[in-house]
OpenMM code with the backbone's topology and positions (N, CA, C; nanometers):
from openmm import Vec3, app, unit

residues = "UNK UNK UNK UNK UNK UNK UNK UNK UNK UNK UNK UNK UNK UNK UNK UNK UNK UNK UNK UNK UNK UNK UNK UNK UNK UNK UNK UNK UNK UNK UNK UNK UNK UNK UNK UNK UNK UNK UNK UNK UNK UNK UNK UNK UNK UNK UNK UNK UNK UNK UNK UNK UNK UNK UNK UNK UNK UNK UNK UNK UNK UNK UNK UNK UNK UNK UNK UNK UNK UNK UNK UNK UNK UNK UNK UNK UNK UNK UNK UNK UNK UNK UNK UNK UNK UNK UNK UNK UNK UNK UNK UNK UNK UNK UNK UNK UNK UNK UNK UNK UNK UNK UNK UNK UNK UNK UNK UNK UNK UNK UNK UNK UNK UNK UNK UNK UNK UNK UNK UNK UNK UNK UNK UNK UNK UNK UNK UNK UNK UNK UNK UNK UNK UNK UNK UNK UNK UNK UNK UNK UNK UNK UNK UNK UNK".split()
positions = [
    Vec3(0.0777, -0.1174, 0.0006),
    Vec3(-0.0006, 0.0013, -0.0019),
    Vec3(0.0782, 0.1336, -0.0093),
    Vec3(0.1879, 0.1247, 0.0745),
    Vec3(0.2591, 0.2589, 0.0970),
    Vec3(0.3230, 0.2957, -0.0551),
    Vec3(0.3575, 0.1994, -0.1312),
    Vec3(0.4292, 0.2430, -0.2603),
    Vec3(0.3226, 0.2876, -0.3498),
    Vec3(0.1901, 0.2502, -0.3174),
    Vec3(0.0903, 0.2830, -0.4186),
    Vec3(0.0173, 0.4278, -0.3899),
    Vec3(0.0498, 0.4717, -0.2722),
    Vec3(-0.0181, 0.5939, -0.2322),
    Vec3(0.0104, 0.7116, -0.3351),
    Vec3(0.1227, 0.7157, -0.3930),
    Vec3(0.1575, 0.8306, -0.5012),
    Vec3(0.1811, 0.7508, -0.6412),
    Vec3(0.1356, 0.8121, -0.7424),
    Vec3(0.1583, 0.7788, -0.8693),
    Vec3(0.3097, 0.8028, -0.9003),
    Vec3(0.3525, 0.7579, -1.0057),
    Vec3(0.5040, 0.7810, -1.0497),
    Vec3(0.5228, 0.9288, -1.0701),
    Vec3(0.4218, 0.9921, -1.1307),
    Vec3(0.4312, 1.1328, -1.1587),
    Vec3(0.4382, 1.2166, -1.0163),
    Vec3(0.3477, 1.1798, -0.9277),
    Vec3(0.3562, 1.2370, -0.7901),
    Vec3(0.4657, 1.2115, -0.7252),
    Vec3(0.5317, 1.0931, -0.7266),
    Vec3(0.6643, 1.0671, -0.6534),
    Vec3(0.7735, 1.1716, -0.7278),
    Vec3(0.7642, 1.1778, -0.8603),
    Vec3(0.8518, 1.2693, -0.9283),
    Vec3(0.8464, 1.4125, -0.8790),
    Vec3(0.7332, 1.4591, -0.8535),
    Vec3(0.7045, 1.5902, -0.8009),
    Vec3(0.7432, 1.6132, -0.6630),
    Vec3(0.7359, 1.5019, -0.5729),
    Vec3(0.7933, 1.5202, -0.4399),
    Vec3(0.9466, 1.5142, -0.4464),
    Vec3(1.0027, 1.4191, -0.5309),
    Vec3(1.1560, 1.4359, -0.5300),
    Vec3(1.1984, 1.5758, -0.5849),
    Vec3(1.1306, 1.6062, -0.6904),
    Vec3(1.1505, 1.7501, -0.7328),
    Vec3(1.1567, 1.8638, -0.6276),
    Vec3(1.0545, 1.8417, -0.5491),
    Vec3(1.0361, 1.9516, -0.4226),
    Vec3(1.1556, 1.9217, -0.3336),
    Vec3(1.2038, 1.8139, -0.3077),
    Vec3(1.3185, 1.7831, -0.2165),
    Vec3(1.4351, 1.8528, -0.2860),
    Vec3(1.4708, 1.8370, -0.4167),
    Vec3(1.5742, 1.8819, -0.4876),
    Vec3(1.5744, 2.0410, -0.4908),
    Vec3(1.4487, 2.0979, -0.5061),
    Vec3(1.4379, 2.2404, -0.5067),
    Vec3(1.4764, 2.3002, -0.3706),
    Vec3(1.4162, 2.2416, -0.2728),
    Vec3(1.4390, 2.2862, -0.1396),
    Vec3(1.5859, 2.2739, -0.1079),
    Vec3(1.6534, 2.1713, -0.1334),
    Vec3(1.7965, 2.1375, -0.0963),
    Vec3(1.8963, 2.2305, -0.1862),
    Vec3(1.8378, 2.2742, -0.2930),
    Vec3(1.9326, 2.3615, -0.3740),
    Vec3(1.9565, 2.4978, -0.3050),
    Vec3(1.8801, 2.5338, -0.2044),
    Vec3(1.8731, 2.6541, -0.1258),
    Vec3(1.9482, 2.6331, 0.0063),
    Vec3(1.9882, 2.5104, 0.0362),
    Vec3(2.0377, 2.4844, 0.1740),
    Vec3(2.1445, 2.3800, 0.1738),
    Vec3(2.2266, 2.3820, 0.2781),
    Vec3(2.3054, 2.2643, 0.2958),
    Vec3(2.2375, 2.1582, 0.3786),
    Vec3(2.1163, 2.1790, 0.4106),
    Vec3(2.0318, 2.0750, 0.4853),
    Vec3(1.9888, 1.9675, 0.3913),
    Vec3(1.9393, 1.8756, 0.4562),
    Vec3(1.8950, 1.7382, 0.3844),
    Vec3(1.7566, 1.7107, 0.4307),
    Vec3(1.6702, 1.6731, 0.3270),
    Vec3(1.5394, 1.6348, 0.3508),
    Vec3(1.5224, 1.4880, 0.2880),
    Vec3(1.4453, 1.4193, 0.3795),
    Vec3(1.4155, 1.2672, 0.3255),
    Vec3(1.2574, 1.2618, 0.3611),
    Vec3(1.1970, 1.1709, 0.2714),
    Vec3(1.0678, 1.1147, 0.2894),
    Vec3(1.0657, 0.9734, 0.3013),
    Vec3(1.0150, 0.9150, 0.4059),
    Vec3(0.9992, 0.7745, 0.4216),
    Vec3(0.8416, 0.7455, 0.4531),
    Vec3(0.8151, 0.6344, 0.3552),
    Vec3(0.6549, 0.6070, 0.3573),
    Vec3(0.6468, 0.4492, 0.3830),
    Vec3(0.5555, 0.4269, 0.4754),
    Vec3(0.5298, 0.2764, 0.4932),
    Vec3(0.3834, 0.2550, 0.5360),
    Vec3(0.3263, 0.1214, 0.5370),
    Vec3(0.2028, 0.1061, 0.5465),
    Vec3(0.1547, 0.1259, 0.6983),
    Vec3(0.2291, 0.0732, 0.7865),
    Vec3(0.1849, 0.0676, 0.9191),
    Vec3(0.2889, 0.1133, 1.0248),
    Vec3(0.2353, 0.1678, 1.1253),
    Vec3(0.3254, 0.2214, 1.2322),
    Vec3(0.2680, 0.1625, 1.3569),
    Vec3(0.3361, 0.0571, 1.4223),
    Vec3(0.2586, -0.0190, 1.5359),
    Vec3(0.3137, 0.0499, 1.6790),
    Vec3(0.3812, 0.1649, 1.6715),
    Vec3(0.4173, 0.2173, 1.7808),
    Vec3(0.3973, 0.3720, 1.7887),
    Vec3(0.4506, 0.4350, 1.8722),
    Vec3(0.4260, 0.5837, 1.8745),
    Vec3(0.5016, 0.6389, 1.7475),
    Vec3(0.4322, 0.7203, 1.6903),
    Vec3(0.4730, 0.7764, 1.5535),
    Vec3(0.6043, 0.8299, 1.5614),
    Vec3(0.6489, 0.9250, 1.6622),
    Vec3(0.7613, 0.9926, 1.6874),
    Vec3(0.8757, 0.8896, 1.7056),
    Vec3(0.8427, 0.7823, 1.7893),
    Vec3(0.9435, 0.6769, 1.8015),
    Vec3(0.9997, 0.6160, 1.6932),
    Vec3(0.8756, 0.5680, 1.6066),
    Vec3(0.9092, 0.5033, 1.4796),
    Vec3(0.9882, 0.5980, 1.3780),
    Vec3(0.9429, 0.7235, 1.3711),
    Vec3(1.0176, 0.8198, 1.2884),
    Vec3(1.1777, 0.8296, 1.3319),
    Vec3(1.1956, 0.8272, 1.4612),
    Vec3(1.3270, 0.8340, 1.5192),
    Vec3(1.4060, 0.7009, 1.4779),
    Vec3(1.3353, 0.5851, 1.4779),
    Vec3(1.4168, 0.4620, 1.4302),
    Vec3(1.4404, 0.4692, 1.2824),
    Vec3(1.3524, 0.5259, 1.1936),
    Vec3(1.3643, 0.5391, 1.0502),
    Vec3(1.4924, 0.6443, 1.0319),
    Vec3(1.4838, 0.7563, 1.1005),
    Vec3(1.5892, 0.8619, 1.0991),
    Vec3(1.7268, 0.7951, 1.1293),
    Vec3(1.7407, 0.7089, 1.2167),
    Vec3(1.8550, 0.6406, 1.2552),
    Vec3(1.9029, 0.5455, 1.1523),
    Vec3(1.7922, 0.4551, 1.0987),
    Vec3(1.8198, 0.3556, 1.0050),
    Vec3(1.8796, 0.4383, 0.8648),
    Vec3(1.8150, 0.5411, 0.8320),
    Vec3(1.8567, 0.6174, 0.7175),
    Vec3(1.9870, 0.6906, 0.7283),
    Vec3(2.0388, 0.6892, 0.8458),
    Vec3(2.1662, 0.7593, 0.8936),
    Vec3(2.1633, 0.9006, 0.8597),
    Vec3(2.0377, 0.9610, 0.8942),
    Vec3(2.0415, 1.1204, 0.8874),
    Vec3(2.1001, 1.1869, 0.9736),
    Vec3(2.1496, 1.1332, 1.0830),
    Vec3(2.2291, 1.1976, 1.1890),
    Vec3(2.3665, 1.2332, 1.1407),
    Vec3(2.4028, 1.1671, 1.0304),
    Vec3(2.5399, 1.1681, 0.9760),
    Vec3(2.5666, 1.2991, 0.8940),
    Vec3(2.4674, 1.3881, 0.8795),
    Vec3(2.4958, 1.5216, 0.8171),
    Vec3(2.5943, 1.6069, 0.8869),
    Vec3(2.6739, 1.6767, 0.8176),
    Vec3(2.7886, 1.7473, 0.8808),
    Vec3(2.7402, 1.8609, 0.9856),
    Vec3(2.6241, 1.9142, 0.9465),
    Vec3(2.5699, 2.0180, 1.0273),
    Vec3(2.4480, 1.9693, 1.1163),
    Vec3(2.4256, 1.8394, 1.1184),
    Vec3(2.3133, 1.7803, 1.1805),
    Vec3(2.1748, 1.8534, 1.1540),
    Vec3(2.1656, 1.8710, 1.0127),
    Vec3(2.0446, 1.9684, 0.9737),
    Vec3(1.9630, 1.8775, 0.8704),
    Vec3(1.9444, 1.7390, 0.9144),
    Vec3(1.8484, 1.6600, 0.8308),
    Vec3(1.7055, 1.6831, 0.8796),
    Vec3(1.6141, 1.6654, 0.7882),
    Vec3(1.4648, 1.6630, 0.8259),
    Vec3(1.4033, 1.5386, 0.7538),
    Vec3(1.3285, 1.4642, 0.8456),
    Vec3(1.2535, 1.3492, 0.7992),
    Vec3(1.1058, 1.3647, 0.7864),
    Vec3(1.0472, 1.3400, 0.6772),
    Vec3(0.9029, 1.3379, 0.6681),
    Vec3(0.8620, 1.1927, 0.6742),
    Vec3(0.7961, 1.1403, 0.7849),
    Vec3(0.7578, 1.0114, 0.7887),
    Vec3(0.6063, 0.9861, 0.7796),
    Vec3(0.5599, 0.8966, 0.7012),
    Vec3(0.4205, 0.8702, 0.6900),
    Vec3(0.3973, 0.7213, 0.6949),
    Vec3(0.2916, 0.6873, 0.7769),
    Vec3(0.2373, 0.5448, 0.7762),
    Vec3(0.0833, 0.5692, 0.7316),
    Vec3(0.0720, 0.5295, 0.5989),
    Vec3(-0.0562, 0.5520, 0.5297),
    Vec3(-0.1637, 0.4798, 0.5804),
    Vec3(-0.1553, 0.3523, 0.6117),
    Vec3(-0.2785, 0.2674, 0.6539),
    Vec3(-0.3170, 0.3110, 0.7984),
    Vec3(-0.2313, 0.3519, 0.8781),
    Vec3(-0.2584, 0.4031, 1.0158),
    Vec3(-0.2922, 0.5377, 1.0298),
    Vec3(-0.2778, 0.6128, 0.9189),
    Vec3(-0.3120, 0.7563, 0.9242),
    Vec3(-0.2264, 0.8309, 0.9998),
    Vec3(-0.1000, 0.8055, 1.0227),
    Vec3(-0.0053, 0.8720, 1.1029),
    Vec3(0.1198, 0.9283, 1.0211),
    Vec3(0.1611, 1.0471, 1.0743),
    Vec3(0.2859, 1.1005, 1.0139),
    Vec3(0.3517, 1.1923, 1.1299),
    Vec3(0.4794, 1.2133, 1.0921),
    Vec3(0.5658, 1.2859, 1.1798),
    Vec3(0.6686, 1.3637, 1.0943),
    Vec3(0.7147, 1.4737, 1.1511),
    Vec3(0.8153, 1.5472, 1.0977),
    Vec3(0.9290, 1.5527, 1.2112),
    Vec3(1.0557, 1.5082, 1.1723),
    Vec3(1.1589, 1.4922, 1.2683),
    Vec3(1.2792, 1.5698, 1.2142),
    Vec3(1.3228, 1.6712, 1.2917),
    Vec3(1.4439, 1.7475, 1.2690),
    Vec3(1.5602, 1.7077, 1.3423),
    Vec3(1.6866, 1.7051, 1.2952),
    Vec3(1.8005, 1.6821, 1.3643),
    Vec3(1.8448, 1.7858, 1.4586),
    Vec3(1.9370, 1.7734, 1.5621),
    Vec3(1.9631, 1.8666, 1.6617),
    Vec3(2.0049, 1.9995, 1.6038),
    Vec3(2.0760, 2.0059, 1.4929),
    Vec3(2.1176, 2.1376, 1.4379),
    Vec3(2.0045, 2.2175, 1.3988),
    Vec3(1.9084, 2.1621, 1.3228),
    Vec3(1.7941, 2.2421, 1.2868),
    Vec3(1.6924, 2.2816, 1.4031),
    Vec3(1.6813, 2.1839, 1.4934),
    Vec3(1.5908, 2.1908, 1.6090),
    Vec3(1.6434, 2.3184, 1.6890),
    Vec3(1.7642, 2.3494, 1.6990),
    Vec3(1.8267, 2.4440, 1.7803),
    Vec3(1.7823, 2.5905, 1.7353),
    Vec3(1.7435, 2.5922, 1.6025),
    Vec3(1.7327, 2.7227, 1.5479),
    Vec3(1.5982, 2.7649, 1.4909),
    Vec3(1.5062, 2.6688, 1.4701),
    Vec3(1.3732, 2.6946, 1.4335),
    Vec3(1.2984, 2.7520, 1.5219),
    Vec3(1.1852, 2.8324, 1.4954),
    Vec3(1.0942, 2.8825, 1.5971),
    Vec3(1.0325, 2.7660, 1.6678),
    Vec3(0.9848, 2.8078, 1.8177),
    Vec3(0.9376, 2.6999, 1.8946),
    Vec3(0.8305, 2.6083, 1.8500),
    Vec3(0.7315, 2.6633, 1.7690),
    Vec3(0.6103, 2.5687, 1.7244),
    Vec3(0.6250, 2.5367, 1.5730),
    Vec3(0.7464, 2.5384, 1.5196),
    Vec3(0.7730, 2.5293, 1.3781),
    Vec3(0.7154, 2.4098, 1.3133),
    Vec3(0.7632, 2.2979, 1.3852),
    Vec3(0.7221, 2.1682, 1.3216),
    Vec3(0.5665, 2.1480, 1.3344),
    Vec3(0.5162, 2.1843, 1.4312),
    Vec3(0.3689, 2.1696, 1.4534),
    Vec3(0.3002, 2.2561, 1.3578),
    Vec3(0.3382, 2.3723, 1.3273),
    Vec3(0.2757, 2.4440, 1.2170),
    Vec3(0.2810, 2.3790, 1.0798),
    Vec3(0.3984, 2.3197, 1.0490),
    Vec3(0.4042, 2.2375, 0.9289),
    Vec3(0.3095, 2.1256, 0.9220),
    Vec3(0.3122, 2.0530, 1.0360),
    Vec3(0.2232, 1.9436, 1.0425),
    Vec3(0.0775, 1.9745, 1.0305),
    Vec3(0.0420, 2.0909, 1.1033),
    Vec3(-0.1050, 2.1214, 1.0874),
    Vec3(-0.1505, 2.1640, 0.9514),
    Vec3(-0.0526, 2.2306, 0.8764),
    Vec3(-0.0771, 2.2547, 0.7345),
    Vec3(-0.0937, 2.1459, 0.6599),
    Vec3(0.0089, 2.0531, 0.6716),
    Vec3(-0.0006, 1.9203, 0.5986),
    Vec3(-0.1333, 1.8534, 0.6252),
    Vec3(-0.1583, 1.8367, 0.7550),
    Vec3(-0.2882, 1.7538, 0.7944),
    Vec3(-0.4077, 1.8099, 0.7294),
    Vec3(-0.4171, 1.9332, 0.7278),
    Vec3(-0.5467, 1.9902, 0.6627),
    Vec3(-0.5422, 1.9492, 0.5110),
    Vec3(-0.4396, 1.9520, 0.4417),
    Vec3(-0.4368, 1.9114, 0.3087),
    Vec3(-0.4582, 1.7553, 0.3016),
    Vec3(-0.3975, 1.6758, 0.3973),
    Vec3(-0.4139, 1.5308, 0.3838),
    Vec3(-0.5672, 1.5032, 0.4080),
    Vec3(-0.6343, 1.5743, 0.5046),
    Vec3(-0.7778, 1.5485, 0.5262),
    Vec3(-0.8705, 1.5823, 0.3942),
    Vec3(-0.8114, 1.6737, 0.3194),
    Vec3(-0.8943, 1.7082, 0.1943),
    Vec3(-0.8439, 1.6099, 0.0789),
    Vec3(-0.7601, 1.5087, 0.1184),
    Vec3(-0.7241, 1.4085, 0.0136),
    Vec3(-0.6019, 1.4673, -0.0798),
    Vec3(-0.5289, 1.5718, -0.0415),
    Vec3(-0.4345, 1.6172, -0.1158),
    Vec3(-0.3002, 1.5921, -0.0503),
    Vec3(-0.2572, 1.4564, -0.0697),
    Vec3(-0.1462, 1.4048, -0.0053),
    Vec3(-0.0117, 1.4593, -0.0647),
    Vec3(-0.0220, 1.4539, -0.1945),
    Vec3(0.1007, 1.5129, -0.2695),
    Vec3(0.1231, 1.6606, -0.2331),
    Vec3(0.0267, 1.7318, -0.2429),
    Vec3(0.0403, 1.8850, -0.2169),
    Vec3(0.0827, 1.8981, -0.0773),
    Vec3(0.0258, 1.8234, 0.0165),
    Vec3(0.0627, 1.8296, 0.1652),
    Vec3(0.2050, 1.8120, 0.1805),
    Vec3(0.2578, 1.6997, 0.1201),
    Vec3(0.3893, 1.6695, 0.1411),
    Vec3(0.4851, 1.7682, 0.0766),
    Vec3(0.4585, 1.8162, -0.0459),
    Vec3(0.5248, 1.9174, -0.1118),
    Vec3(0.5378, 2.0542, -0.0303),
    Vec3(0.4133, 2.0871, 0.0102),
    Vec3(0.4150, 2.2229, 0.0874),
    Vec3(0.5077, 2.1998, 0.2165),
    Vec3(0.4924, 2.0901, 0.2933),
    Vec3(0.5735, 2.0643, 0.4194),
    Vec3(0.7358, 2.0691, 0.3740),
    Vec3(0.7543, 2.0112, 0.2525),
    Vec3(0.9019, 1.9980, 0.2197),
    Vec3(0.9480, 2.1593, 0.1996),
    Vec3(0.8706, 2.2263, 0.1305),
    Vec3(0.9035, 2.3670, 0.0904),
    Vec3(0.9108, 2.4514, 0.2207),
    Vec3(0.8148, 2.4248, 0.3112),
    Vec3(0.8306, 2.4974, 0.4367),
    Vec3(0.9448, 2.4764, 0.5179),
    Vec3(0.9832, 2.3368, 0.5235),
    Vec3(1.1009, 2.3008, 0.6031),
    Vec3(1.2190, 2.3535, 0.5312),
    Vec3(1.2343, 2.3470, 0.3955),
    Vec3(1.3336, 2.3927, 0.3118),
    Vec3(1.3645, 2.5461, 0.3271),
    Vec3(1.2654, 2.6185, 0.3458),
    Vec3(1.2711, 2.7612, 0.3659),
    Vec3(1.3537, 2.7931, 0.4932),
    Vec3(1.3158, 2.7204, 0.6047),
    Vec3(1.3753, 2.7375, 0.7284),
    Vec3(1.5368, 2.6989, 0.7160),
    Vec3(1.5461, 2.5768, 0.6516),
    Vec3(1.6949, 2.5233, 0.6315),
    Vec3(1.7668, 2.6200, 0.5481),
    Vec3(1.7072, 2.6849, 0.4506),
    Vec3(1.7753, 2.7787, 0.3808),
    Vec3(1.8195, 2.9153, 0.4669),
    Vec3(1.7291, 2.9564, 0.5520),
    Vec3(1.7551, 3.0627, 0.6455),
    Vec3(1.8725, 3.0350, 0.7220),
    Vec3(1.8723, 2.9207, 0.7823),
    Vec3(1.9815, 2.8795, 0.8938),
    Vec3(2.0942, 2.8282, 0.8338),
    Vec3(2.0790, 2.7448, 0.7310),
    Vec3(2.1844, 2.6727, 0.6674),
    Vec3(2.1959, 2.6932, 0.5267),
    Vec3(2.2336, 2.8066, 0.4836),
    Vec3(2.2404, 2.8409, 0.3376),
    Vec3(2.3178, 2.7564, 0.2513),
    Vec3(2.2888, 2.7331, 0.1271),
    Vec3(2.3632, 2.6462, 0.0361),
    Vec3(2.5045, 2.6972, 0.0282),
    Vec3(2.6039, 2.6013, 0.0229),
    Vec3(2.7373, 2.6408, 0.0301),
    Vec3(2.8077, 2.6484, -0.1103),
    Vec3(2.7296, 2.6639, -0.2150),
    Vec3(2.7902, 2.6753, -0.3440),
    Vec3(2.8427, 2.5478, -0.3856),
    Vec3(2.9507, 2.5427, -0.4604),
    Vec3(3.0088, 2.4126, -0.5220),
    Vec3(3.0564, 2.3273, -0.4198),
    Vec3(3.0781, 2.3706, -0.3023),
    Vec3(3.1377, 2.2665, -0.1821),
    Vec3(3.0240, 2.1951, -0.1076),
    Vec3(2.9066, 2.2376, -0.1507),
    Vec3(2.7909, 2.1822, -0.0869),
    Vec3(2.7497, 2.0441, -0.1617),
    Vec3(2.7718, 1.9306, -0.0903),
    Vec3(2.7407, 1.8069, -0.1572),
    Vec3(2.6054, 1.7446, -0.1028),
    Vec3(2.5356, 1.6741, -0.1778),
    Vec3(2.4182, 1.6119, -0.1373),
    Vec3(2.4642, 1.4939, -0.0457),
    Vec3(2.4372, 1.5043, 0.0837),
    Vec3(2.4773, 1.4104, 0.1697),
    Vec3(2.3860, 1.2803, 0.1851),
    Vec3(2.2592, 1.2966, 0.1490),
    Vec3(2.1676, 1.1884, 0.1483),
    Vec3(2.0896, 1.1825, 0.0291),
    Vec3(2.0392, 1.0669, -0.0011),
    Vec3(1.9476, 1.0337, -0.1105),
    Vec3(1.8293, 1.1361, -0.1140),
    Vec3(1.7906, 1.1773, -0.2306),
    Vec3(1.6576, 1.2515, -0.2575),
    Vec3(1.5415, 1.1542, -0.2744),
    Vec3(1.5639, 1.0343, -0.3000),
    Vec3(1.4620, 0.9338, -0.3364),
    Vec3(1.3697, 0.9134, -0.2183),
    Vec3(1.2493, 0.8712, -0.2272),
    Vec3(1.1614, 0.8524, -0.1359),
    Vec3(1.1934, 0.6965, -0.0907),
    Vec3(1.2009, 0.6685, 0.0354),
    Vec3(1.2242, 0.5399, 0.0727),
    Vec3(1.0995, 0.4893, 0.1280),
    Vec3(1.0870, 0.3462, 0.1149),
    Vec3(0.9564, 0.2897, 0.1565),
    Vec3(0.9981, 0.1694, 0.2530),
    Vec3(0.9036, 0.1500, 0.3514),
    Vec3(0.9116, 0.0438, 0.4422),
    Vec3(0.8033, -0.0634, 0.4242),
    Vec3(0.7792, -0.1396, 0.5133),
    Vec3(0.6656, -0.2399, 0.4899),
    Vec3(0.5390, -0.1863, 0.5160),
] * unit.nanometer
topology = app.Topology()
chain = topology.addChain("A")
for resn in residues:
    res = topology.addResidue(resn, chain)
    for name in ("N", "CA", "C"):
        topology.addAtom(name, app.Element.getBySymbol(name[0]), res)
């Protein structure tokens, strides 16, 4: 089910949103989608964050968008570098915006908007470093069971 939530075209749009956001920042954004989350969603997102080695970015500025589609759960998890500099309710604001779009059935738009909102903050606090800035993590969507 997780891999079927988005069409090939929608997956391409999401990946393009990640690339666009990352072109403005040294930060890294990843999306992980699975069918079920049998635990607290933030705990599972932290496990995925670890599994994807997102903590290994030089400036600890990775952001994970985690979705468990069958269980209607999602979380946004930022690494310590970005969490130290974003406004207090930043992640909740993105999550609320995305949830409103998800409720309207606009999953692709919700995810793209969330990616752009996170990317704007990353660009503010971790601007792109020009030619020295390497893409530290894959832009591809990862899928779980």
